[in-house]
C-alpha positions as CSV (number, residue, x, y, z in Angstrom):
1,M,133.2,133.1,90.7
2,R,136.9,132.4,90.5
3,T,138.6,129.5,88.8
4,S,141.8,127.9,89.8
5,N,145.1,129.2,88.5
6,Q,146.6,125.7,88.5
7,I,147.7,124.2,85.2
8,L,145.4,121.6,83.7
9,N,146.7,118.4,82.3
10,S,147.3,119.0,78.6
11,S,145.6,115.9,77.4
12,L,142.5,116.7,79.5
13,K,142.6,120.3,78.4
14,K,142.5,119.2,74.8
15,Q,139.5,117.0,75.4
16,I,137.6,119.7,77.2
17,E,138.5,122.3,74.5
18,A,137.3,119.9,71.8
19,T,134.0,119.5,73.7
20,F,133.6,123.3,74.0
21,L,134.4,123.8,70.3
22,Q,131.9,121.2,69.3
23,L,129.3,122.9,71.5
24,I,129.9,126.2,69.6
25,A,129.7,124.4,66.3
26,D,126.4,122.7,67.3
27,T,124.7,125.9,68.4
28,K,121.8,126.5,66.0
29,T,120.2,129.8,67.0
30,I,121.1,133.2,68.4
31,E,118.9,132.4,71.4
32,E,120.8,129.1,72.1
33,A,124.1,130.9,71.8
34,S,123.0,133.7,74.1
35,T,121.7,131.3,76.7
36,I,125.0,129.3,76.6
37,Y,127.3,132.3,76.6
38,H,125.5,134.2,79.3
39,D,125.3,131.2,81.6
40,I,128.9,129.9,81.0
41,L,130.8,133.1,80.8
42,S,131.0,135.6,83.7
43,P,129.8,139.1,82.9
44,S,133.4,140.4,82.7
45,E,134.5,137.5,80.5
46,L,131.6,138.2,78.1
47,D,132.3,141.9,78.2
48,T,136.0,141.3,77.3
49,F,135.1,138.9,74.4
50,I,132.5,141.4,73.0
51,K,134.8,144.4,73.3
52,R,137.6,142.5,71.5
53,L,135.3,141.8,68.5
54,A,134.0,145.3,68.5
55,I,137.5,146.8,68.6
56,A,138.7,144.6,65.7
57,Y,135.5,145.4,63.7
58,W,135.9,149.1,64.2
59,L,139.6,149.1,63.5
60,K,138.9,147.3,60.2
61,K,136.2,150.0,59.4
62,G,138.9,152.7,59.9
63,R,137.7,154.2,63.2
64,S,140.4,156.0,65.2
65,Y,141.8,154.8,68.5
66,N,140.3,157.8,70.2
67,N,136.8,157.0,68.9
68,I,137.1,153.4,70.0
69,K,138.5,154.4,73.4
70,T,135.6,156.8,74.0
71,N,132.8,154.5,72.8
72,L,134.0,151.2,74.2
73,K,135.7,152.5,77.3
74,V,139.0,150.7,76.6
75,S,142.6,151.7,76.8
76,S,145.0,152.4,73.9
77,A,147.0,149.4,75.1
78,T,143.9,147.2,74.7
79,I,143.2,148.5,71.2
80,A,146.9,147.9,70.2
81,S,146.7,144.4,71.6
82,V,143.6,143.6,69.6
83,Q,145.2,145.1,66.5
84,E,148.0,142.6,66.9
85,M,145.4,139.8,67.4
86,M,143.7,140.8,64.1
87,K,146.7,139.3,62.3
88,T,145.7,135.8,63.4
89,K,143.6,133.4,61.3
90,G,140.9,133.3,64.0
91,F,140.3,137.0,64.0
92,E,140.5,137.2,60.2
93,L,137.8,134.4,60.0
94,A,135.6,136.1,62.6
95,L,135.7,139.5,60.8
96,K,135.0,137.9,57.4
97,K,131.9,136.2,58.9
98,I,130.7,139.4,60.5
99,E,131.2,141.3,57.2
100,A,129.4,138.5,55.3
101,E,126.5,138.7,57.6
102,E,126.5,142.5,57.4
103,W,126.5,142.3,53.6
104,A,123.7,139.8,53.5
105,N,121.6,141.9,55.8
106,Q,122.1,145.0,53.7
107,W,121.1,143.2,50.5
108,S,118.2,141.6,52.2
109,E,116.9,145.1,53.1
110,K,117.5,146.4,49.5
111,I,115.6,143.4,48.0
112,K,112.7,143.9,50.5
113,K,112.4,147.5,49.4
114,F,112.7,146.6,45.7
115,V,109.9,144.0,45.9
116,G,107.8,146.2,48.2
117,K,107.7,144.1,51.3
């Protein structure tokens, strides 16, 4: 599927974007999110989105460009581009949320082992 390259009216674009952002905010479960993203985004759009997050996460964890290139099948230019994007508030917020979830999962496992469940 291909979308038009014509520029959308800015007022209409803002309305549609607000609707999309509300949709994201209203998504309650991973299953809902998965269904929405897989049905709205093309496989290549979803792949690009996922790889950007993975690149940023791994860069923050200290992985090398070569390691990221090999594992995610991306170019050095893509990694450098994401590294620049990581300076934005959106990427900073996304990475904080990912790290908070990771931390919560680690502690949840430790607590389960401690109480014997």
